[in-house]
Biotite code that builds the C-alpha atoms (Angstrom):
import biotite.structure as struc

atoms = struc.array([
    struc.Atom([-0.029, -0.004, 0.051], chain_id="A", res_id=1, res_name="MET", atom_name="CA", element="C"),
    struc.Atom([1.212, 3.527, -1.000], chain_id="A", res_id=2, res_name="ILE", atom_name="CA", element="C"),
    struc.Atom([2.417, 5.361, 2.225], chain_id="A", res_id=3, res_name="LEU", atom_name="CA", element="C"),
    struc.Atom([-0.722, 7.848, 2.553], chain_id="A", res_id=4, res_name="ALA", atom_name="CA", element="C"),
    struc.Atom([0.748, 10.295, 4.869], chain_id="A", res_id=5, res_name="ASP", atom_name="CA", element="C"),
    struc.Atom([4.454, 9.972, 4.200], chain_id="A", res_id=6, res_name="ALA", atom_name="CA", element="C"),
    struc.Atom([6.261, 13.155, 3.053], chain_id="A", res_id=7, res_name="PRO", atom_name="CA", element="C"),
    struc.Atom([7.496, 13.489, -0.659], chain_id="A", res_id=8, res_name="ALA", atom_name="CA", element="C"),
    struc.Atom([11.263, 12.077, 0.092], chain_id="A", res_id=9, res_name="ALA", atom_name="CA", element="C"),
    struc.Atom([10.043, 9.429, 2.185], chain_id="A", res_id=10, res_name="GLU", atom_name="CA", element="C"),
    struc.Atom([7.520, 7.931, -0.441], chain_id="A", res_id=11, res_name="LEU", atom_name="CA", element="C"),
    struc.Atom([9.752, 8.679, -3.216], chain_id="A", res_id=12, res_name="ALA", atom_name="CA", element="C"),
    struc.Atom([12.428, 6.564, -1.409], chain_id="A", res_id=13, res_name="ALA", atom_name="CA", element="C"),
    struc.Atom([9.898, 3.805, -0.720], chain_id="A", res_id=14, res_name="ASP", atom_name="CA", element="C"),
    struc.Atom([8.596, 3.512, -4.348], chain_id="A", res_id=15, res_name="LEU", atom_name="CA", element="C"),
    struc.Atom([12.408, 3.544, -5.856], chain_id="A", res_id=16, res_name="ALA", atom_name="CA", element="C"),
    struc.Atom([13.131, 0.578, -3.570], chain_id="A", res_id=17, res_name="THR", atom_name="CA", element="C"),
    struc.Atom([9.667, -1.322, -3.682], chain_id="A", res_id=18, res_name="ARG", atom_name="CA", element="C"),
    struc.Atom([9.694, -1.340, -7.532], chain_id="A", res_id=19, res_name="TYR", atom_name="CA", element="C"),
    struc.Atom([13.648, -1.296, -8.176], chain_id="A", res_id=20, res_name="ALA", atom_name="CA", element="C"),
    struc.Atom([13.157, 1.937, -10.156], chain_id="A", res_id=21, res_name="LEU", atom_name="CA", element="C"),
    struc.Atom([16.011, 3.023, -12.239], chain_id="A", res_id=22, res_name="THR", atom_name="CA", element="C"),
    struc.Atom([17.933, 6.270, -11.183], chain_id="A", res_id=23, res_name="SER", atom_name="CA", element="C"),
    struc.Atom([16.346, 8.285, -13.941], chain_id="A", res_id=24, res_name="ASP", atom_name="CA", element="C"),
    struc.Atom([12.806, 7.212, -13.076], chain_id="A", res_id=25, res_name="VAL", atom_name="CA", element="C"),
    struc.Atom([13.451, 7.463, -9.503], chain_id="A", res_id=26, res_name="ALA", atom_name="CA", element="C"),
    struc.Atom([14.515, 11.112, -9.933], chain_id="A", res_id=27, res_name="GLU", atom_name="CA", element="C"),
    struc.Atom([11.672, 12.016, -11.883], chain_id="A", res_id=28, res_name="ARG", atom_name="CA", element="C"),
    struc.Atom([9.036, 10.254, -9.262], chain_id="A", res_id=29, res_name="VAL", atom_name="CA", element="C"),
    struc.Atom([10.976, 12.402, -6.625], chain_id="A", res_id=30, res_name="SER", atom_name="CA", element="C"),
    struc.Atom([10.529, 15.623, -8.582], chain_id="A", res_id=31, res_name="LEU", atom_name="CA", element="C"),
    struc.Atom([6.755, 14.936, -9.241], chain_id="A", res_id=32, res_name="GLY", atom_name="CA", element="C"),
    struc.Atom([6.208, 14.152, -5.805], chain_id="A", res_id=33, res_name="LEU", atom_name="CA", element="C"),
    struc.Atom([7.911, 17.147, -4.611], chain_id="A", res_id=34, res_name="ARG", atom_name="CA", element="C"),
    struc.Atom([5.963, 19.354, -7.002], chain_id="A", res_id=35, res_name="TRP", atom_name="CA", element="C"),
    struc.Atom([2.652, 17.930, -5.663], chain_id="A", res_id=36, res_name="ILE", atom_name="CA", element="C"),
    struc.Atom([3.641, 18.256, -2.188], chain_id="A", res_id=37, res_name="GLU", atom_name="CA", element="C"),
    struc.Atom([4.597, 21.827, -2.712], chain_id="A", res_id=38, res_name="GLU", atom_name="CA", element="C"),
    struc.Atom([1.180, 22.396, -4.385], chain_id="A", res_id=39, res_name="PHE", atom_name="CA", element="C"),
    struc.Atom([-0.945, 21.045, -1.169], chain_id="A", res_id=40, res_name="TYR", atom_name="CA", element="C"),
    struc.Atom([1.586, 22.934, 1.251], chain_id="A", res_id=41, res_name="LEU", atom_name="CA", element="C"),
    struc.Atom([1.004, 26.260, -0.271], chain_id="A", res_id=42, res_name="THR", atom_name="CA", element="C"),
    struc.Atom([-2.402, 25.932, -1.894], chain_id="A", res_id=43, res_name="ARG", atom_name="CA", element="C"),
    struc.Atom([-0.994, 28.175, -4.807], chain_id="A", res_id=44, res_name="ARG", atom_name="CA", element="C"),
    struc.Atom([-0.527, 27.342, -8.560], chain_id="A", res_id=45, res_name="SER", atom_name="CA", element="C"),
    struc.Atom([1.131, 29.309, -11.107], chain_id="A", res_id=46, res_name="ARG", atom_name="CA", element="C"),
    struc.Atom([-1.285, 30.301, -14.028], chain_id="A", res_id=47, res_name="ALA", atom_name="CA", element="C"),
    struc.Atom([0.066, 30.471, -17.723], chain_id="A", res_id=48, res_name="VAL", atom_name="CA", element="C"),
    struc.Atom([0.065, 33.999, -17.545], chain_id="A", res_id=49, res_name="THR", atom_name="CA", element="C"),
    struc.Atom([2.723, 33.677, -14.847], chain_id="A", res_id=50, res_name="GLY", atom_name="CA", element="C"),
    struc.Atom([0.558, 34.942, -11.766], chain_id="A", res_id=51, res_name="GLU", atom_name="CA", element="C"),
    struc.Atom([0.432, 33.008, -8.743], chain_id="A", res_id=52, res_name="LEU", atom_name="CA", element="C"),
    struc.Atom([-3.111, 31.659, -8.184], chain_id="A", res_id=53, res_name="LYS", atom_name="CA", element="C"),
    struc.Atom([-4.473, 31.084, -4.795], chain_id="A", res_id=54, res_name="GLN", atom_name="CA", element="C"),
    struc.Atom([-6.107, 27.472, -4.638], chain_id="A", res_id=55, res_name="VAL", atom_name="CA", element="C"),
    struc.Atom([-9.415, 27.745, -2.637], chain_id="A", res_id=56, res_name="THR", atom_name="CA", element="C"),
    struc.Atom([-11.554, 24.886, -3.947], chain_id="A", res_id=57, res_name="ALA", atom_name="CA", element="C"),
    struc.Atom([-11.577, 22.101, -6.767], chain_id="A", res_id=58, res_name="SER", atom_name="CA", element="C"),
    struc.Atom([-8.424, 19.914, -6.475], chain_id="A", res_id=59, res_name="PRO", atom_name="CA", element="C"),
    struc.Atom([-8.798, 16.495, -5.486], chain_id="A", res_id=60, res_name="ILE", atom_name="CA", element="C"),
    struc.Atom([-7.247, 16.243, -1.617], chain_id="A", res_id=61, res_name="VAL", atom_name="CA", element="C"),
    struc.Atom([-3.735, 14.856, -1.064], chain_id="A", res_id=62, res_name="ALA", atom_name="CA", element="C"),
    struc.Atom([-5.193, 11.608, 0.344], chain_id="A", res_id=63, res_name="GLU", atom_name="CA", element="C"),
    struc.Atom([-7.374, 10.893, -2.863], chain_id="A", res_id=64, res_name="GLU", atom_name="CA", element="C"),
    struc.Atom([-4.287, 11.483, -5.031], chain_id="A", res_id=65, res_name="GLY", atom_name="CA", element="C"),
    struc.Atom([-2.107, 8.803, -3.056], chain_id="A", res_id=66, res_name="ARG", atom_name="CA", element="C"),
    struc.Atom([-4.992, 6.788, -3.733], chain_id="A", res_id=67, res_name="ALA", atom_name="CA", element="C"),
    struc.Atom([-5.182, 7.091, -7.271], chain_id="A", res_id=68, res_name="LEU", atom_name="CA", element="C"),
    struc.Atom([-1.383, 6.480, -7.533], chain_id="A", res_id=69, res_name="LEU", atom_name="CA", element="C"),
    struc.Atom([-1.772, 3.301, -5.547], chain_id="A", res_id=70, res_name="HIS", atom_name="CA", element="C"),
    struc.Atom([-4.590, 2.037, -7.708], chain_id="A", res_id=71, res_name="LEU", atom_name="CA", element="C"),
    struc.Atom([-2.740, 2.723, -10.704], chain_id="A", res_id=72, res_name="ALA", atom_name="CA", element="C"),
    struc.Atom([0.538, 1.255, -9.865], chain_id="A", res_id=73, res_name="ILE", atom_name="CA", element="C"),
    struc.Atom([-1.569, -1.659, -8.236], chain_id="A", res_id=74, res_name="GLN", atom_name="CA", element="C"),
    struc.Atom([-3.260, -2.165, -11.929], chain_id="A", res_id=75, res_name="GLU", atom_name="CA", element="C"),
    struc.Atom([0.132, -1.774, -13.907], chain_id="A", res_id=76, res_name="ARG", atom_name="CA", element="C"),
    struc.Atom([-1.676, 1.028, -15.972], chain_id="A", res_id=77, res_name="VAL", atom_name="CA", element="C"),
    struc.Atom([-0.761, 1.385, -19.392], chain_id="A", res_id=78, res_name="GLN", atom_name="CA", element="C"),
    struc.Atom([-3.441, 3.688, -20.677], chain_id="A", res_id=79, res_name="ARG", atom_name="CA", element="C"),
    struc.Atom([-5.396, 5.939, -18.281], chain_id="A", res_id=80, res_name="THR", atom_name="CA", element="C"),
    struc.Atom([-8.221, 8.827, -18.650], chain_id="A", res_id=81, res_name="LEU", atom_name="CA", element="C"),
    struc.Atom([-9.656, 11.450, -16.777], chain_id="A", res_id=82, res_name="GLU", atom_name="CA", element="C"),
    struc.Atom([-12.699, 13.790, -17.301], chain_id="A", res_id=83, res_name="VAL", atom_name="CA", element="C"),
    struc.Atom([-12.274, 17.089, -15.639], chain_id="A", res_id=84, res_name="GLY", atom_name="CA", element="C"),
    struc.Atom([-8.660, 18.326, -15.418], chain_id="A", res_id=85, res_name="PHE", atom_name="CA", element="C"),
    struc.Atom([-8.685, 21.478, -12.976], chain_id="A", res_id=86, res_name="ALA", atom_name="CA", element="C"),
    struc.Atom([-5.520, 22.021, -11.173], chain_id="A", res_id=87, res_name="PHE", atom_name="CA", element="C"),
    struc.Atom([-3.939, 18.686, -12.611], chain_id="A", res_id=88, res_name="GLY", atom_name="CA", element="C"),
    struc.Atom([-3.254, 17.109, -9.400], chain_id="A", res_id=89, res_name="MET", atom_name="CA", element="C"),
    struc.Atom([-5.204, 13.795, -10.304], chain_id="A", res_id=90, res_name="SER", atom_name="CA", element="C"),
    struc.Atom([-3.192, 13.801, -13.492], chain_id="A", res_id=91, res_name="ALA", atom_name="CA", element="C"),
    struc.Atom([0.068, 14.223, -11.817], chain_id="A", res_id=92, res_name="CYS", atom_name="CA", element="C"),
    struc.Atom([-0.632, 11.337, -9.626], chain_id="A", res_id=93, res_name="HIS", atom_name="CA", element="C"),
    struc.Atom([-1.886, 9.114, -12.669], chain_id="A", res_id=94, res_name="LEU", atom_name="CA", element="C"),
    struc.Atom([1.283, 10.277, -14.628], chain_id="A", res_id=95, res_name="LEU", atom_name="CA", element="C"),
    struc.Atom([3.709, 9.301, -11.526], chain_id="A", res_id=96, res_name="LEU", atom_name="CA", element="C"),
    struc.Atom([1.895, 6.080, -11.825], chain_id="A", res_id=97, res_name="ALA", atom_name="CA", element="C"),
    struc.Atom([3.007, 5.692, -15.550], chain_id="A", res_id=98, res_name="HIS", atom_name="CA", element="C"),
    struc.Atom([6.540, 6.549, -14.695], chain_id="A", res_id=99, res_name="GLU", atom_name="CA", element="C"),
    struc.Atom([6.465, 3.547, -12.526], chain_id="A", res_id=100, res_name="ILE", atom_name="CA", element="C"),
    struc.Atom([4.744, 0.923, -14.550], chain_id="A", res_id=101, res_name="THR", atom_name="CA", element="C"),
    struc.Atom([6.221, 2.099, -17.984], chain_id="A", res_id=102, res_name="GLY", atom_name="CA", element="C"),
    struc.Atom([2.704, 3.230, -19.070], chain_id="A", res_id=103, res_name="GLY", atom_name="CA", element="C"),
    struc.Atom([2.275, 4.583, -22.464], chain_id="A", res_id=104, res_name="ARG", atom_name="CA", element="C"),
    struc.Atom([-0.404, 7.361, -22.022], chain_id="A", res_id=105, res_name="GLN", atom_name="CA", element="C"),
    struc.Atom([-2.845, 9.427, -19.991], chain_id="A", res_id=106, res_name="HIS", atom_name="CA", element="C"),
    struc.Atom([-5.631, 11.409, -21.272], chain_id="A", res_id=107, res_name="ILE", atom_name="CA", element="C"),
    struc.Atom([-7.310, 14.374, -19.604], chain_id="A", res_id=108, res_name="ALA", atom_name="CA", element="C"),
    struc.Atom([-10.723, 15.677, -21.006], chain_id="A", res_id=109, res_name="ILE", atom_name="CA", element="C"),
    struc.Atom([-11.452, 19.448, -20.170], chain_id="A", res_id=110, res_name="ASP", atom_name="CA", element="C"),
    struc.Atom([-12.674, 22.369, -22.366], chain_id="A", res_id=111, res_name="PRO", atom_name="CA", element="C"),
    struc.Atom([-12.217, 24.763, -19.439], chain_id="A", res_id=112, res_name="PHE", atom_name="CA", element="C"),
    struc.Atom([-8.832, 24.381, -18.677], chain_id="A", res_id=113, res_name="GLN", atom_name="CA", element="C"),
    struc.Atom([-7.846, 27.811, -20.214], chain_id="A", res_id=114, res_name="GLN", atom_name="CA", element="C"),
    struc.Atom([-10.813, 29.542, -19.049], chain_id="A", res_id=115, res_name="ARG", atom_name="CA", element="C"),
    struc.Atom([-10.654, 32.342, -16.427], chain_id="A", res_id=116, res_name="GLU", atom_name="CA", element="C"),
    struc.Atom([-10.839, 30.237, -13.227], chain_id="A", res_id=117, res_name="TYR", atom_name="CA", element="C"),
    struc.Atom([-8.059, 27.664, -14.033], chain_id="A", res_id=118, res_name="TYR", atom_name="CA", element="C"),
    struc.Atom([-6.028, 29.649, -16.506], chain_id="A", res_id=119, res_name="ARG", atom_name="CA", element="C"),
    struc.Atom([-4.056, 26.624, -17.446], chain_id="A", res_id=120, res_name="GLY", atom_name="CA", element="C"),
    struc.Atom([-2.926, 25.920, -13.837], chain_id="A", res_id=121, res_name="CYS", atom_name="CA", element="C"),
    struc.Atom([-3.431, 22.187, -14.360], chain_id="A", res_id=122, res_name="GLY", atom_name="CA", element="C"),
    struc.Atom([-0.995, 22.274, -17.598], chain_id="A", res_id=123, res_name="LEU", atom_name="CA", element="C"),
    struc.Atom([1.451, 24.323, -15.775], chain_id="A", res_id=124, res_name="MET", atom_name="CA", element="C"),
    struc.Atom([1.378, 21.665, -12.989], chain_id="A", res_id=125, res_name="ASN", atom_name="CA", element="C"),
    struc.Atom([1.891, 18.662, -15.142], chain_id="A", res_id=126, res_name="VAL", atom_name="CA", element="C"),
    struc.Atom([4.603, 20.199, -17.126], chain_id="A", res_id=127, res_name="TYR", atom_name="CA", element="C"),
    struc.Atom([6.267, 21.768, -13.861], chain_id="A", res_id=128, res_name="GLY", atom_name="CA", element="C"),
    struc.Atom([6.341, 18.398, -12.317], chain_id="A", res_id=129, res_name="ALA", atom_name="CA", element="C"),
    struc.Atom([8.211, 17.058, -15.422], chain_id="A", res_id=130, res_name="HIS", atom_name="CA", element="C"),
    struc.Atom([5.594, 14.597, -16.250], chain_id="A", res_id=131, res_name="LEU", atom_name="CA", element="C"),
    struc.Atom([4.234, 15.767, -19.521], chain_id="A", res_id=132, res_name="GLY", atom_name="CA", element="C"),
    struc.Atom([5.989, 13.074, -21.660], chain_id="A", res_id=133, res_name="GLN", atom_name="CA", element="C"),
    struc.Atom([2.751, 10.610, -21.562], chain_id="A", res_id=134, res_name="ARG", atom_name="CA", element="C"),
    struc.Atom([0.234, 13.366, -21.356], chain_id="A", res_id=135, res_name="PHE", atom_name="CA", element="C"),
    struc.Atom([-2.446, 14.288, -23.772], chain_id="A", res_id=136, res_name="LEU", atom_name="CA", element="C"),
    struc.Atom([-5.009, 16.939, -23.145], chain_id="A", res_id=137, res_name="TRP", atom_name="CA", element="C"),
    struc.Atom([-8.310, 17.003, -25.071], chain_id="A", res_id=138, res_name="LEU", atom_name="CA", element="C"),
    struc.Atom([-10.037, 20.673, -25.046], chain_id="A", res_id=139, res_name="ARG", atom_name="CA", element="C"),
    struc.Atom([-13.408, 19.292, -25.745], chain_id="A", res_id=140, res_name="ASP", atom_name="CA", element="C"),
    struc.Atom([-16.542, 18.385, -23.891], chain_id="A", res_id=141, res_name="LEU", atom_name="CA", element="C"),
    struc.Atom([-16.380, 14.719, -22.591], chain_id="A", res_id=142, res_name="SER", atom_name="CA", element="C"),
    struc.Atom([-19.640, 13.768, -24.587], chain_id="A", res_id=143, res_name="ASN", atom_name="CA", element="C"),
    struc.Atom([-17.657, 14.594, -27.817], chain_id="A", res_id=144, res_name="LEU", atom_name="CA", element="C"),
    struc.Atom([-14.260, 13.395, -27.057], chain_id="A", res_id=145, res_name="ALA", atom_name="CA", element="C"),
    struc.Atom([-15.346, 10.014, -25.509], chain_id="A", res_id=146, res_name="LEU", atom_name="CA", element="C"),
    struc.Atom([-17.112, 8.601, -28.406], chain_id="A", res_id=147, res_name="PRO", atom_name="CA", element="C"),
    struc.Atom([-14.075, 9.454, -30.513], chain_id="A", res_id=148, res_name="ARG", atom_name="CA", element="C"),
    struc.Atom([-11.809, 7.752, -28.260], chain_id="A", res_id=149, res_name="LEU", atom_name="CA", element="C"),
    struc.Atom([-14.061, 4.570, -28.386], chain_id="A", res_id=150, res_name="LEU", atom_name="CA", element="C"),
    struc.Atom([-14.087, 4.769, -32.292], chain_id="A", res_id=151, res_name="GLU", atom_name="CA", element="C"),
    struc.Atom([-10.261, 4.634, -31.905], chain_id="A", res_id=152, res_name="ALA", atom_name="CA", element="C"),
    struc.Atom([-10.411, 1.346, -30.332], chain_id="A", res_id=153, res_name="GLY", atom_name="CA", element="C"),
    struc.Atom([-7.613, 1.558, -27.891], chain_id="A", res_id=154, res_name="GLU", atom_name="CA", element="C"),
    struc.Atom([-8.688, -0.050, -24.240], chain_id="A", res_id=155, res_name="PRO", atom_name="CA", element="C"),
    struc.Atom([-8.072, 1.928, -21.109], chain_id="A", res_id=156, res_name="LEU", atom_name="CA", element="C"),
    struc.Atom([-6.891, 0.359, -17.674], chain_id="A", res_id=157, res_name="ASP", atom_name="CA", element="C"),
    struc.Atom([-8.244, 3.092, -15.378], chain_id="A", res_id=158, res_name="LEU", atom_name="CA", element="C"),
    struc.Atom([-10.872, 5.933, -16.006], chain_id="A", res_id=159, res_name="CYS", atom_name="CA", element="C"),
    struc.Atom([-11.145, 8.851, -13.382], chain_id="A", res_id=160, res_name="PHE", atom_name="CA", element="C"),
    struc.Atom([-14.686, 10.928, -13.627], chain_id="A", res_id=161, res_name="ILE", atom_name="CA", element="C"),
    struc.Atom([-14.454, 14.388, -12.005], chain_id="A", res_id=162, res_name="ASP", atom_name="CA", element="C"),
    struc.Atom([-15.981, 16.607, -14.725], chain_id="A", res_id=163, res_name="GLY", atom_name="CA", element="C"),
    struc.Atom([-19.739, 18.087, -14.710], chain_id="A", res_id=164, res_name="SER", atom_name="CA", element="C"),
    struc.Atom([-21.672, 16.571, -11.678], chain_id="A", res_id=165, res_name="HIS", atom_name="CA", element="C"),
    struc.Atom([-24.781, 16.584, -13.173], chain_id="A", res_id=166, res_name="LEU", atom_name="CA", element="C"),
    struc.Atom([-26.250, 13.068, -13.089], chain_id="A", res_id=167, res_name="PHE", atom_name="CA", element="C"),
    struc.Atom([-26.991, 13.171, -16.805], chain_id="A", res_id=168, res_name="SER", atom_name="CA", element="C"),
    struc.Atom([-23.307, 14.103, -17.169], chain_id="A", res_id=169, res_name="ASP", atom_name="CA", element="C"),
    struc.Atom([-21.747, 11.736, -14.965], chain_id="A", res_id=170, res_name="ILE", atom_name="CA", element="C"),
    struc.Atom([-23.814, 8.686, -16.436], chain_id="A", res_id=171, res_name="PHE", atom_name="CA", element="C"),
    struc.Atom([-22.766, 9.657, -19.955], chain_id="A", res_id=172, res_name="VAL", atom_name="CA", element="C"),
    struc.Atom([-19.053, 9.882, -19.036], chain_id="A", res_id=173, res_name="ASP", atom_name="CA", element="C"),
    struc.Atom([-19.622, 6.455, -17.258], chain_id="A", res_id=174, res_name="ALA", atom_name="CA", element="C"),
    struc.Atom([-21.228, 5.049, -20.175], chain_id="A", res_id=175, res_name="TYR", atom_name="CA", element="C"),
    struc.Atom([-18.444, 5.681, -22.515], chain_id="A", res_id=176, res_name="TYR", atom_name="CA", element="C"),
    struc.Atom([-15.742, 4.541, -19.721], chain_id="A", res_id=177, res_name="CYS", atom_name="CA", element="C"),
    struc.Atom([-17.407, 1.275, -19.451], chain_id="A", res_id=178, res_name="HIS", atom_name="CA", element="C"),
    struc.Atom([-17.030, 0.416, -23.248], chain_id="A", res_id=179, res_name="TYR", atom_name="CA", element="C"),
    struc.Atom([-13.506, 2.065, -23.025], chain_id="A", res_id=180, res_name="LEU", atom_name="CA", element="C"),
    struc.Atom([-12.274, 0.044, -20.034], chain_id="A", res_id=181, res_name="LEU", atom_name="CA", element="C"),
    struc.Atom([-10.531, -3.412, -20.664], chain_id="A", res_id=182, res_name="ARG", atom_name="CA", element="C"),
    struc.Atom([-12.301, -6.300, -18.760], chain_id="A", res_id=183, res_name="PRO", atom_name="CA", element="C"),
    struc.Atom([-11.315, -5.745, -15.272], chain_id="A", res_id=184, res_name="GLY", atom_name="CA", element="C"),
    struc.Atom([-10.326, -2.430, -15.669], chain_id="A", res_id=185, res_name="GLY", atom_name="CA", element="C"),
    struc.Atom([-11.281, 0.400, -12.808], chain_id="A", res_id=186, res_name="LEU", atom_name="CA", element="C"),
    struc.Atom([-13.647, 3.415, -12.952], chain_id="A", res_id=187, res_name="LEU", atom_name="CA", element="C"),
    struc.Atom([-13.227, 5.884, -10.177], chain_id="A", res_id=188, res_name="VAL", atom_name="CA", element="C"),
    struc.Atom([-15.997, 8.257, -9.369], chain_id="A", res_id=189, res_name="LEU", atom_name="CA", element="C"),
    struc.Atom([-15.070, 11.445, -7.406], chain_id="A", res_id=190, res_name="HIS", atom_name="CA", element="C"),
    struc.Atom([-17.469, 13.159, -4.988], chain_id="A", res_id=191, res_name="ASP", atom_name="CA", element="C"),
    struc.Atom([-19.322, 10.430, -3.543], chain_id="A", res_id=192, res_name="ALA", atom_name="CA", element="C"),
    struc.Atom([-20.953, 12.836, -1.252], chain_id="A", res_id=193, res_name="PHE", atom_name="CA", element="C"),
    struc.Atom([-23.217, 13.910, -3.961], chain_id="A", res_id=194, res_name="LEU", atom_name="CA", element="C"),
    struc.Atom([-26.392, 12.011, -4.601], chain_id="A", res_id=195, res_name="ALA", atom_name="CA", element="C"),
    struc.Atom([-25.874, 12.182, -8.538], chain_id="A", res_id=196, res_name="ALA", atom_name="CA", element="C"),
    struc.Atom([-22.563, 10.364, -8.183], chain_id="A", res_id=197, res_name="THR", atom_name="CA", element="C"),
    struc.Atom([-23.946, 7.610, -5.863], chain_id="A", res_id=198, res_name="ARG", atom_name="CA", element="C"),
    struc.Atom([-26.857, 7.103, -8.252], chain_id="A", res_id=199, res_name="THR", atom_name="CA", element="C"),
    struc.Atom([-24.566, 6.668, -11.068], chain_id="A", res_id=200, res_name="VAL", atom_name="CA", element="C"),
    struc.Atom([-22.511, 4.197, -9.372], chain_id="A", res_id=201, res_name="ALA", atom_name="CA", element="C"),
    struc.Atom([-25.865, 2.150, -8.242], chain_id="A", res_id=202, res_name="ASN", atom_name="CA", element="C"),
    struc.Atom([-26.840, 2.040, -12.074], chain_id="A", res_id=203, res_name="VAL", atom_name="CA", element="C"),
    struc.Atom([-23.248, 0.755, -12.980], chain_id="A", res_id=204, res_name="LEU", atom_name="CA", element="C"),
    struc.Atom([-23.526, -2.031, -10.392], chain_id="A", res_id=205, res_name="THR", atom_name="CA", element="C"),
    struc.Atom([-27.063, -3.093, -10.944], chain_id="A", res_id=206, res_name="SER", atom_name="CA", element="C"),
    struc.Atom([-27.163, -2.933, -14.812], chain_id="A", res_id=207, res_name="ASN", atom_name="CA", element="C"),
    struc.Atom([-23.568, -2.955, -16.286], chain_id="A", res_id=208, res_name="PHE", atom_name="CA", element="C"),
    struc.Atom([-21.708, -5.642, -14.159], chain_id="A", res_id=209, res_name="GLY", atom_name="CA", element="C"),
    struc.Atom([-19.566, -3.240, -12.072], chain_id="A", res_id=210, res_name="PHE", atom_name="CA", element="C"),
    struc.Atom([-18.331, -4.371, -8.845], chain_id="A", res_id=211, res_name="VAL", atom_name="CA", element="C"),
    struc.Atom([-17.900, -1.842, -6.009], chain_id="A", res_id=212, res_name="ASP", atom_name="CA", element="C"),
    struc.Atom([-14.301, -1.878, -4.334], chain_id="A", res_id=213, res_name="GLU", atom_name="CA", element="C"),
    struc.Atom([-14.666, 1.430, -2.605], chain_id="A", res_id=214, res_name="SER", atom_name="CA", element="C"),
    struc.Atom([-12.260, 1.852, 0.212], chain_id="A", res_id=215, res_name="ALA", atom_name="CA", element="C"),
    struc.Atom([-13.357, 3.203, 3.524], chain_id="A", res_id=216, res_name="GLU", atom_name="CA", element="C"),
    struc.Atom([-10.229, 5.586, 3.957], chain_id="A", res_id=217, res_name="ASP", atom_name="CA", element="C"),
    struc.Atom([-11.029, 7.588, 0.895], chain_id="A", res_id=218, res_name="VAL", atom_name="CA", element="C"),
    struc.Atom([-14.736, 7.951, 1.333], chain_id="A", res_id=219, res_name="PRO", atom_name="CA", element="C"),
    struc.Atom([-15.256, 10.586, -1.635], chain_id="A", res_id=220, res_name="ASN", atom_name="CA", element="C"),
    struc.Atom([-13.993, 8.065, -4.242], chain_id="A", res_id=221, res_name="LEU", atom_name="CA", element="C"),
    struc.Atom([-16.284, 5.306, -5.613], chain_id="A", res_id=222, res_name="ILE", atom_name="CA", element="C"),
    struc.Atom([-13.947, 2.504, -7.067], chain_id="A", res_id=223, res_name="ILE", atom_name="CA", element="C"),
    struc.Atom([-15.600, 0.338, -9.460], chain_id="A", res_id=224, res_name="LEU", atom_name="CA", element="C"),
    struc.Atom([-14.041, -2.649, -11.161], chain_id="A", res_id=225, res_name="ARG", atom_name="CA", element="C"),
    struc.Atom([-15.724, -3.780, -14.538], chain_id="A", res_id=226, res_name="LYS", atom_name="CA", element="C"),
    struc.Atom([-16.066, -7.512, -14.385], chain_id="A", res_id=227, res_name="THR", atom_name="CA", element="C"),
    struc.Atom([-18.167, -8.465, -17.202], chain_id="A", res_id=228, res_name="GLU", atom_name="CA", element="C"),
    struc.Atom([-19.726, -6.985, -20.374], chain_id="A", res_id=229, res_name="ALA", atom_name="CA", element="C"),
    struc.Atom([-22.954, -6.343, -18.684], chain_id="A", res_id=230, res_name="GLY", atom_name="CA", element="C"),
    struc.Atom([-25.674, -8.324, -16.921], chain_id="A", res_id=231, res_name="ARG", atom_name="CA", element="C"),
    struc.Atom([-28.662, -7.580, -19.167], chain_id="A", res_id=232, res_name="LEU", atom_name="CA", element="C"),
    struc.Atom([-29.575, -9.599, -22.078], chain_id="A", res_id=233, res_name="ASP", atom_name="CA", element="C"),
    struc.Atom([-30.373, -7.261, -24.824], chain_id="A", res_id=234, res_name="TRP", atom_name="CA", element="C"),
    struc.Atom([-32.374, -10.071, -26.770], chain_id="A", res_id=235, res_name="THR", atom_name="CA", element="C"),
    struc.Atom([-34.708, -10.615, -24.026], chain_id="A", res_id=236, res_name="SER", atom_name="CA", element="C"),
    struc.Atom([-37.594, -7.917, -23.612], chain_id="A", res_id=237, res_name="PHE", atom_name="CA", element="C"),
    struc.Atom([-38.154, -9.204, -20.079], chain_id="A", res_id=238, res_name="ALA", atom_name="CA", element="C"),
    struc.Atom([-34.407, -8.620, -18.959], chain_id="A", res_id=239, res_name="ASP", atom_name="CA", element="C"),
    struc.Atom([-33.291, -5.370, -19.958], chain_id="A", res_id=240, res_name="GLN", atom_name="CA", element="C"),
    struc.Atom([-33.569, -3.122, -16.939], chain_id="A", res_id=241, res_name="PHE", atom_name="CA", element="C"),
    struc.Atom([-32.595, -3.891, -13.302], chain_id="A", res_id=242, res_name="VAL", atom_name="CA", element="C"),
    struc.Atom([-34.301, -1.257, -10.870], chain_id="A", res_id=243, res_name="PRO", atom_name="CA", element="C"),
    struc.Atom([-31.351, 0.626, -9.029], chain_id="A", res_id=244, res_name="PHE", atom_name="CA", element="C"),
    struc.Atom([-31.486, 2.730, -6.152], chain_id="A", res_id=245, res_name="ALA", atom_name="CA", element="C"),
    struc.Atom([-31.687, 6.467, -6.263], chain_id="A", res_id=246, res_name="VAL", atom_name="CA", element="C"),
    struc.Atom([-29.627, 8.177, -3.603], chain_id="A", res_id=247, res_name="ALA", atom_name="CA", element="C"),
    struc.Atom([-30.839, 10.936, -1.390], chain_id="A", res_id=248, res_name="ARG", atom_name="CA", element="C"),
    struc.Atom([-28.709, 14.080, 0.059], chain_id="A", res_id=249, res_name="GLY", atom_name="CA", element="C"),
])
């Protein structure tokens, strides 16, 4: 298990030893972890305009980033994707995992990265952490970008959804990620405190063959594993829908 509360230097040393990293990879992992640590300590982020922006909301918390790092390493990821890029902290943790697993690509979908609130901070963090080698940013709406990725036909090992928090948008993102994920791949939903997020998870476990593997130490993440193509038989009119719970509050 990743050392959830360890300082960056301690975690970098642990990862280098545990995974027998080469000196070059170990140095990149150390640099990335230090950059992330500085972000959370200062709560400031450099915009593309050069100004330092105070971070008051939006990024995943440090414990959630470490959980994503652990999951991605555990899954030996080669290709990962996130919907919602924001300040780039989820991307940085997933890209760190790629350094360790020798992964191929991490894709972030977010049309708002260069708008007024974020001002390119996510991009600045990914490249400031020296993690841009495997990174691809798609500046499209996810309901446009995800079908194109599905048409390209390259499966994903892990998808992280943290974009729009409307039920319909979360479901559409999850629907396409279901088809993009390899069998056994992971789908992680952020903001489990929202009823919309929990309801989408209920749809996925009741009608799409996902299994809930969420962990108590990161209660705001819903971790789902794709275990089968889907439980329903489209040829049977009697078995095309399983009722699911609608979350409240």
